[in-house]
C-alpha positions in Angstrom: -9.3 1.7 -21.4 -7.1 -1.6 -21.1 -8.5 -4.9 -22.0 -8.8 -7.3 -19.2 -6.6 -10.4 -19.2 -8.9 -13.5 -19.6 -6.7 -16.7 -19.3 -8.8 -20.0 -19.7 -7.9 -23.6 -19.0 -10.0 -26.4 -20.7 -9.0 -30.2 -19.5 -10.0 -32.0 -21.9 -7.6 -30.8 -25.1 -5.0 -32.8 -22.6 -4.0 -36.6 -22.2 -6.6 -38.2 -19.9 -4.3 -39.3 -17.7 -2.5 -35.7 -17.1 -5.5 -33.8 -16.5 -6.3 -34.4 -12.7 -2.2 -33.2 -12.1 -2.9 -30.1 -14.2 -6.0 -29.1 -12.4 -4.8 -29.5 -9.3 -1.3 -27.5 -9.9 -3.9 -24.9 -11.5 -5.4 -24.3 -8.9 -2.7 -24.3 -6.4 -1.1 -21.4 -8.1 -4.3 -18.9 -8.7 -5.8 -19.4 -4.9 -4.8 -20.6 -1.5 -2.9 -24.3 -1.7 -5.7 -26.9 -2.3 -6.1 -30.3 -2.0 -8.4 -32.0 -4.4 -9.7 -35.6 -4.6 -11.9 -37.1 -7.2 -13.2 -40.5 -8.4 -12.8 -39.1 -11.9 -9.0 -38.4 -11.4 -8.3 -40.8 -14.6 -10.5 -39.2 -16.8 -11.2 -36.1 -15.2 -12.7 -33.2 -17.2 -12.8 -29.4 -15.9 -12.3 -26.4 -17.3 -11.9 -22.6 -15.7 -11.8 -18.9 -17.0 -10.0 -16.2 -14.9 -10.2 -13.1 -15.4 -7.6 -10.6 -14.0 -9.2 -7.1 -12.3 -6.1 -6.1 -11.6 -5.3 -7.2 -7.9 -8.3 -9.3 -7.7 -9.4 -12.4 -9.9 -12.6 -13.7 -10.9 -13.3 -17.5 -11.6 -15.7 -19.2 -13.2 -15.1 -22.9 -12.7 -16.8 -25.8 -13.9 -15.9 -29.8 -12.9 -16.7 -32.6 -11.0 -14.5 -32.7 -7.2 -15.7 -34.6 -4.6 -13.2 -32.9 -1.9 -11.3 -29.8 -2.0 -9.7 -28.9 1.3 -6.8 -26.8 2.2 -3.6 -27.7 3.1 -2.2 -27.2 6.0 1.4 -27.4 7.3 2.1 -29.7 10.9 1.5 -26.3 13.3 -2.3 -26.8 11.6 -1.3 -23.0 9.5 -1.5 -22.6 5.6 1.8 -22.3 4.2 
């Protein structure tokens, strides 16, 4: 039996000014392109655990995001 690949991201180990950008980059990489806003971007804190189930992934997310939405191109379609 093969062990599941588990990745974690804890932004508190990064400099406060870098955390939100790191989170946004990670979210866009592991899911569909997403845009986030947060009143706490200057001192953002987030933690996620991602498990690769071989074709699908499972994520547990702990953070405070005011708004998240899909990014659309000028034609209204996801890139």
